[in-house]
C-alpha distance (Angstrom), angle and dihedral (degrees) to the residues before:
residue distance angle dihedral
M1 . . .
F2 5.40 . .
V3 5.14 169.4 .
H4 4.03 174.6 -109.9
T5 4.06 141.1 159.2
F6 3.77 139.8 -111.8
F7 3.81 105.6 160.1
A8 3.79 120.0 106.6
R9 3.80 123.1 -99.0
C10 3.74 119.7 -128.9
T11 3.79 114.5 155.2
K12 3.83 137.5 51.7
V13 3.83 90.3 -83.8
I14 3.76 128.6 50.6
V15 3.81 105.4 -88.2
L16 3.69 138.7 -178.6
V17 3.75 98.8 -147.1
C18 3.71 122.6 64.3
C19 3.86 125.9 177.5
L20 3.84 96.5 19.9
S21 3.74 100.7 91.8
L22 3.82 138.0 -52.6
I23 3.81 86.8 -112.8
F24 3.84 89.8 62.5
S25 3.78 112.1 82.6
L26 3.81 123.0 148.9
P27 3.81 124.0 -145.2
V28 3.80 106.9 -100.6
N29 3.79 108.7 154.0
A30 3.79 87.0 48.0
A31 3.79 92.2 150.5
Q32 3.85 87.2 73.5
Y33 3.80 91.9 65.2
V34 3.73 135.6 61.0
T35 3.80 109.4 -133.7
R36 3.76 124.8 -131.2
G37 3.75 124.8 -171.8
Q38 3.79 89.0 33.2
P39 3.83 112.1 135.5
L40 3.79 97.6 -160.4
N41 3.79 131.5 84.1
V42 3.84 99.2 -107.0
A43 3.76 134.1 179.7
N44 3.78 93.2 -150.5
D45 3.82 93.1 -173.3
T46 3.81 89.0 64.0
V47 3.85 97.6 51.5
W48 3.78 109.7 120.9
P49 3.83 112.6 -108.7
E50 3.79 91.3 -134.6
Q51 3.78 135.2 39.4
I52 3.77 101.3 -125.0
I53 3.81 116.8 80.6
K54 3.82 123.3 -175.6
V55 3.81 115.2 -136.3
C56 3.84 129.6 -170.4
W57 3.83 140.7 176.2
M58 3.83 120.6 -121.1
F59 3.81 92.2 -156.9
S60 3.82 137.2 52.3
G61 3.83 129.9 -122.1
R62 3.84 126.2 18.5
A63 3.82 91.7 108.9
D64 3.81 94.5 165.6
E65 3.76 94.4 52.4
K66 3.76 92.8 44.3
A67 3.80 89.8 51.7
E68 3.80 89.9 50.5
V69 3.81 91.6 53.7
R70 3.74 93.2 47.6
K71 3.86 91.9 47.3
A72 3.90 90.3 49.8
I73 3.77 91.0 55.3
T74 3.78 93.8 42.8
E75 3.81 90.7 53.6
S76 3.83 95.1 44.3
W77 3.78 124.8 28.9
E78 3.77 94.5 15.1
A79 3.82 95.0 44.1
E80 3.79 91.4 52.7
S81 3.79 101.1 42.2
A82 3.79 146.8 22.0
V83 3.84 94.7 -98.5
R84 3.75 114.8 115.1
F85 3.85 129.9 -166.5
F86 3.75 112.2 -157.3
G87 3.81 139.7 174.9
W88 3.85 104.5 44.1
N89 3.81 89.1 180.0
S90 3.79 133.1 120.2
C91 3.81 112.1 -62.5
N92 3.79 118.3 -95.9
G93 3.80 99.2 173.1
S94 3.82 102.8 -94.6
E95 3.78 100.3 82.0
N96 3.81 127.2 112.5
I97 3.82 98.8 -143.4
K98 3.85 119.3 36.7
I99 3.82 113.9 -169.4
Q100 3.76 127.4 -156.5
I101 3.76 131.0 173.7
E102 3.84 131.6 -136.9
D103 3.73 137.7 164.4
K104 3.83 111.1 -156.7
A105 3.74 129.6 149.5
G106 3.82 109.3 -104.5
S107 3.80 93.6 12.5
A108 3.79 112.8 106.4
P109 3.82 126.8 -167.2
H110 3.82 108.4 -80.8
V111 3.74 149.6 156.5
V112 3.79 128.8 -126.9
G113 3.77 93.3 -124.4
L114 3.78 144.1 -22.8
G115 3.81 120.7 -73.6
K116 3.78 119.3 -37.8
V117 3.80 90.5 3.4
M118 3.86 85.0 84.3
D119 3.82 93.4 51.4
G120 3.83 108.1 138.1
K121 3.83 95.7 -10.1
S122 3.82 115.4 146.7
P123 2.92 99.3 -112.4
G124 3.79 107.5 7.4
M125 3.78 94.1 169.0
V126 3.78 131.3 28.5
L127 3.80 121.1 -160.9
N128 3.82 132.9 179.0
F129 3.81 121.5 -129.3
D130 3.86 100.6 169.4
F131 3.85 112.5 39.8
A132 3.74 94.0 -162.3
N133 3.89 92.4 130.7
W134 3.82 104.8 16.1
S135 3.85 122.9 49.6
T136 3.79 91.3 -6.4
S137 3.80 92.3 -176.1
C138 3.77 87.3 76.7
A139 3.79 90.7 65.0
K140 3.80 99.6 61.5
N141 3.81 91.6 104.2
T142 3.79 141.0 -12.6
T143 3.82 95.2 -97.5
E144 3.82 92.7 53.7
R145 3.83 91.8 44.3
M146 3.82 91.5 52.3
R147 3.80 90.4 46.7
C148 3.83 90.4 53.7
I149 3.75 92.1 47.5
R150 3.81 90.9 51.9
A151 3.87 95.4 46.3
I152 3.81 91.4 47.5
A153 3.83 92.5 48.8
V154 3.76 94.0 52.8
H155 3.82 90.1 49.0
E156 3.82 95.6 47.7
F157 3.81 93.5 44.9
G158 3.79 86.9 53.7
H159 3.82 86.6 61.0
A160 3.77 86.4 46.8
L161 3.81 88.9 60.3
G162 3.79 92.7 50.9
F163 3.81 102.2 -92.8
A164 3.81 117.0 139.6
H165 3.84 124.9 -157.3
E166 3.84 111.7 -69.8
Q167 3.84 91.2 -138.7
N168 3.79 88.7 62.7
R169 3.82 91.2 70.3
P170 3.82 116.7 106.2
D171 3.83 88.6 -128.7
A172 3.78 94.7 50.5
T173 3.81 113.3 123.0
C174 3.79 98.2 -148.3
E175 3.77 141.8 126.4
I176 3.79 92.9 -145.6
L177 3.82 116.9 95.5
P178 3.83 119.8 -116.6
Q179 3.79 113.2 -91.0
G180 3.79 133.7 -165.6
S181 3.78 128.1 -9.5
N182 3.79 120.8 -15.0
G183 3.75 129.9 -128.3
N184 3.79 119.7 -117.1
E185 3.78 96.4 -147.0
I186 3.78 112.4 69.5
V187 3.81 114.2 174.4
G188 3.73 134.8 133.5
I189 3.85 119.4 25.4
A190 3.78 127.0 -57.0
D191 3.77 110.6 -89.0
L192 3.76 112.6 -129.3
S193 3.82 91.5 -170.8
S194 3.78 95.2 52.7
T195 3.85 117.9 120.8
M196 3.79 83.3 -133.0
N197 3.83 95.6 60.1
Y198 3.81 118.4 93.0
C199 3.81 87.0 -163.6
N200 3.78 90.6 67.2
I201 3.78 109.2 118.0
T202 3.79 86.9 -140.5
W203 3.81 107.6 64.3
N204 3.84 108.7 -110.9
N205 3.84 83.6 -17.6
N206 3.83 86.3 -80.1
G207 3.80 90.2 -75.1
R208 3.77 93.6 -58.8
L209 3.79 125.5 126.5
S210 3.79 119.3 -122.8
S211 3.78 120.0 -138.2
S212 3.83 88.4 -100.1
D213 3.88 91.1 52.6
I214 3.81 87.9 51.9
R215 3.76 94.8 47.8
G216 3.80 89.9 45.6
V217 3.84 98.0 51.2
R218 3.81 90.3 44.7
Q219 3.82 90.6 49.9
F220 3.81 91.6 57.9
Y221 3.76 105.1 27.9
G222 3.78 104.1 24.4
A223 3.87 134.8 -109.1
P224 3.78 122.1 -77.7
I225 3.76 110.8 -83.7
I226 3.79 91.1 -122.0
D227 3.84 90.4 59.7
L228 3.81 97.2 52.1
V229 3.76 119.9 113.7
Q230 3.79 132.6 -179.1
P231 3.85 108.1 -74.8
P232 3.83 114.4 -122.2
I233 3.79 116.4 -98.8
S234 3.80 113.1 -120.4
S235 3.81 141.1 128.8
Y236 3.89 94.1 -77.5
M237 3.81 87.3 77.4
Q238 3.87 90.2 72.2
T239 3.85 92.6 65.1
C240 3.85 103.2 21.6
D241 3.84 133.5 70.9
D242 3.81 137.8 171.8
I243 3.84 83.1 65.1
T244 3.81 119.0 178.1
A245 3.77 134.7 150.9
D246 3.74 138.6 -167.4
A247 3.87 126.7 -170.7
K248 3.79 93.3 -76.8
T249 3.80 109.5 23.7
L250 3.81 139.7 42.8
Y251 3.78 116.3 -151.4
A252 3.89 128.5 -165.5
T253 3.75 144.9 151.0
C254 3.82 106.3 -122.6
Q255 3.74 133.0 -170.6
A256 3.83 119.0 -122.1
R257 3.76 127.3 -148.0
D258 3.79 91.3 -96.3
G259 3.80 91.0 57.4
N260 3.84 96.0 -106.5
K261 3.76 120.8 127.8
W262 3.86 123.5 -130.4
R263 3.70 130.9 -166.0
T264 3.80 106.2 -127.8
S265 3.80 141.7 164.3
I266 3.79 138.9 -169.3
S267 3.84 124.2 -153.8
N268 3.83 126.5 -138.6
W269 3.75 89.6 18.5
Y270 3.85 91.6 166.2
W271 3.81 89.4 75.5
C272 3.85 90.2 60.7
Q273 3.82 118.5 101.3
G274 3.78 86.0 -159.7
I275 3.87 137.6 -4.2
V276 3.77 123.2 -140.7
N277 3.81 136.8 -174.1
S278 3.79 104.7 -116.0
D279 3.85 105.6 -168.9
G280 3.75 93.9 -44.5
R281 3.80 98.4 -35.2
L282 3.76 129.1 96.7
S283 3.84 112.1 -116.9
C284 3.78 129.8 -172.0
F285 3.79 112.0 -125.4
P286 2.95 134.8 -117.3
N287 3.86 91.1 11.5
K288 3.78 110.8 143.4
L289 3.89 116.7 -124.6
P290 3.79 114.0 -122.8
T291 3.83 113.8 -110.4
G292 3.73 121.0 -109.8
S293 3.86 146.0 123.1
Y294 3.83 88.5 -93.4
S295 3.86 88.1 83.7
Q296 3.83 88.8 71.4
S297 3.80 94.2 63.0
C298 3.79 104.7 22.5
R299 3.78 133.6 73.5
D300 3.85 139.5 -176.5
M301 3.76 90.6 47.1
V302 3.81 115.7 -172.2
V303 3.80 131.4 -179.1
D304 3.83 119.6 -149.4
T305 3.82 105.6 -177.6
D306 3.83 101.9 -69.0
F307 3.88 95.2 -8.8
L308 3.75 123.5 95.1
A309 3.79 118.5 -158.5
A310 3.80 125.8 -172.8
T311 3.83 143.3 155.1
C312 3.81 104.8 -118.6
K313 3.78 132.1 -171.7
T314 3.78 118.8 -111.0
S315 3.82 126.6 -144.1
S316 3.79 89.3 -98.5
G317 3.82 91.9 54.8
D318 3.82 96.2 -104.6
W319 3.77 123.9 129.5
N320 3.83 121.1 -119.5
R321 3.79 129.3 -169.7
T322 3.79 108.8 -130.4
Q323 3.76 138.7 168.1
L324 3.84 135.7 -157.5
A325 3.77 122.5 -157.3
E326 3.74 129.0 -148.9
T327 3.78 95.3 16.2
S328 3.86 89.7 172.2
A329 3.82 87.0 69.8
C330 3.85 92.5 56.6
T331 3.77 113.6 115.4
G332 3.82 111.6 -155.1
D333 3.75 124.8 -21.5
I334 3.75 130.6 12.5
W335 3.78 106.9 -147.4
N336 3.81 141.3 -179.5
Q337 3.79 111.4 -115.3
N338 3.83 108.8 -171.1
G339 3.79 92.9 -41.4
K340 3.79 99.0 -36.7
L341 3.82 128.3 101.7
Q342 3.81 111.9 -121.1
C343 3.77 139.5 177.4
R344 3.75 142.1 155.4
K345 3.76 115.4 -104.4
N346 3.71 139.6 -158.6
N347 3.83 95.5 -2.8
P348 3.84 99.7 -74.4
P349 3.84 113.8 -132.2
S350 3.73 119.6 -95.2
G351 3.74 123.8 -105.2
S352 3.79 143.2 121.4
Y353 3.77 90.7 -83.7
L354 3.79 88.6 80.4
Q355 3.81 88.8 70.8
S356 3.89 93.3 62.3
C357 3.86 104.8 21.7
N358 3.75 131.4 73.0
N359 3.83 136.8 179.6
V360 3.75 86.2 54.2
N361 3.85 112.4 -176.1
V362 3.76 137.0 170.2
V363 3.78 119.7 -149.6
G364 3.80 113.5 177.3
T365 3.84 106.5 -53.7
S366 3.84 95.3 -18.9
L367 3.78 126.8 94.0
Y368 3.82 118.3 -151.3
A369 3.82 131.1 -168.6
N370 3.80 147.2 146.4
C371 3.80 106.2 -115.1
R372 3.75 130.8 -166.8
T373 3.84 120.6 -117.2
P374 3.79 123.0 -144.1
G375 3.82 86.8 -99.7
G376 3.76 92.2 57.8
A377 3.80 98.2 -106.4
R378 3.76 121.8 123.9
T379 3.77 125.6 -128.6
K380 3.83 129.4 -166.4
T381 3.77 109.8 -118.5
Y382 3.77 140.1 166.9
L383 3.82 138.2 -164.8
R384 3.77 120.7 -152.0
N385 3.81 122.8 -144.6
F386 3.79 91.7 8.9
Q387 3.77 90.0 169.6
Q388 3.81 88.0 72.1
C389 3.82 91.9 63.2
S390 3.73 117.0 119.0
G391 3.79 108.7 -153.2
G392 3.86 126.0 2.3
I393 3.72 129.0 -28.8
Y394 3.78 111.1 -120.3
N395 3.83 142.0 -178.6
S396 3.78 114.5 -108.2
N397 3.77 111.2 -173.3
G398 3.75 92.7 -37.5
Q399 3.81 96.1 -41.3
L400 3.86 128.1 105.6
R401 3.77 109.7 -119.3
C402 3.79 139.6 169.4
N403 3.78 141.2 161.1
K404 3.74 115.1 -98.4
G405 3.83 113.7 -158.6
């Protein structure tokens, strides 16, 4: 689950792009900055300070499998960002990521740590090429085995870039327990489509990056040069630098009122009549804030298309940065619940579960909620295809349940 740099340097900061324009500068020393507006679960102190990461194999042979891993990374993380993995030869001791393979029952592919924590470790990453003892369904034929190798590689290299499991997030609506290291930057909503989320219905998202995965890797490692466009001119340029933009997202490092700098982004920037720096965060102006009781106990509100971000007071009097996605789907009030923005969305179905569950949310055909157990604790739970339920939806020991005819 990590990097190095070969591009030229041409401005006052380390940049990835040279010869495009002085206004183009990609985030290189991203580990210096906390990132806001980033929808993945990121350990920002493990992000590699450069975009070029040297990779090697600790074993000989297996040319076809090695080629499949390299192709998977080229078509995912490298295709959607400026990060580059190079080398891919036998290890000689100077590489950043050293890869070994093993096939043991009960031992899944893994990394020794997130991002640069694995730098030089022997091994830093362990993959599986055979599946005779672990995940044996992957060994039913060559096509399936290669598909598994590809999906695993994309997931593990996500860890190598500093991304933790999405289901580890405190806001994750998932029945799968947290696993591995946690990120330290939790903003946005948990992404069920991420290749880093074990709750994804499609295992490792079949080795494909979700829109959040793409935005995340570009936030920390920069967009591909070919995708860069001229950033929009607006007042944020007076207090932000490291400014770059692609067709969908604007990235910048902006100064907050306390003097700290934050790595931030805003999507669909082309709809904005103007873009401002709102206390270290890019904000689209003049977007109208959605109404709700949250405004009584929250501050520093920012709208990024259909996302609402704010700093909200907790029950202990502390302030917590929080974000609510798809605010247009909220029905009724948007409120502050112990430092987190909450609302009901998409008219959740009726049922007795509403008496003992909160944070109810509908995403597509799935129903999510935090439900109370008999002991009084709350668990995060979800119910797929809830529209197929015959009879009411109920809370069974902290889990959403119903009868499906």
